[in-house]
C-alpha positions as CSV (number, residue, x, y, z in Angstrom):
1,X,-0.8,-32.7,9.1
2,X,-0.9,-32.2,5.3
3,X,-1.8,-29.1,2.9
4,X,-4.7,-29.2,1.0
5,X,-4.1,-27.8,-2.6
6,X,-7.5,-26.4,-4.5
7,X,-7.5,-26.2,-8.3
8,X,-8.6,-22.5,-9.0
9,X,-12.3,-21.7,-9.7
10,X,-13.8,-20.0,-13.0
11,X,-11.8,-19.3,-15.8
12,X,-10.6,-16.3,-17.8
13,X,-12.5,-13.2,-16.1
14,X,-11.6,-14.2,-12.2
15,X,-8.1,-14.4,-13.5
16,X,-7.9,-11.1,-15.3
17,X,-9.8,-10.1,-11.9
18,X,-7.7,-11.4,-9.6
19,X,-4.6,-10.5,-11.8
20,X,-6.2,-6.7,-11.8
21,X,-7.0,-6.5,-8.2
22,X,-3.3,-8.1,-7.2
23,X,-1.8,-5.3,-9.5
24,X,-3.5,-2.6,-8.2
25,X,-2.6,-3.5,-4.6
26,X,0.9,-3.3,-5.6
27,X,0.9,-0.2,-7.2
28,X,-1.0,1.4,-4.5
29,X,-0.3,-0.2,-1.0
30,X,3.4,-1.5,-1.7
31,X,4.9,2.2,-2.1
32,X,3.2,3.5,1.0
33,X,4.2,0.4,3.5
34,X,7.6,0.9,2.8
35,X,10.5,0.9,5.3
36,X,11.1,4.5,3.5
37,X,8.0,6.3,4.3
38,X,7.6,7.4,7.9
39,X,4.7,5.9,10.0
40,X,2.8,9.2,10.7
41,X,2.6,9.4,7.1
42,X,1.2,6.0,6.8
43,X,-1.3,6.5,9.5
44,X,-2.8,9.3,7.4
45,X,-2.5,7.5,4.6
46,X,-4.5,4.8,6.0
47,X,-7.0,7.5,7.8
48,X,-8.3,9.5,4.7
49,X,-7.0,7.6,1.6
50,X,-5.2,8.8,-1.3
51,X,-6.5,12.3,-1.0
52,X,-5.7,13.0,2.4
53,X,-1.8,11.6,1.4
54,X,-0.9,14.9,-0.5
55,X,-1.4,16.9,2.4
56,X,0.0,14.8,4.6
57,X,2.9,14.9,2.4
58,X,3.4,18.6,2.8
59,X,2.8,18.7,6.8
60,X,5.2,15.7,7.1
61,X,8.1,17.2,4.4
62,X,11.5,17.0,6.4
63,X,10.1,15.3,9.6
64,X,11.2,11.8,9.0
65,X,13.5,10.2,11.2
66,X,16.5,10.6,9.2
67,X,16.5,14.0,8.5
68,X,17.5,16.4,11.6
69,X,15.9,20.1,11.4
70,X,18.6,22.8,11.4
């Protein structure tokens, strides 16, 4: 079994669009799905997007797995 390599199609417009999409994914998704972010916050962020993430952040403040109340 061999791996087939395909040359990229299109010219500079597709390369610019691809770079913008990769950059936006890195800016928006990587910080949210890092191990430092609690899973309940990630689930709320996925449900409602960034607008609900602010409310979720306030609801989850102080309830991360590494902290204990009191």
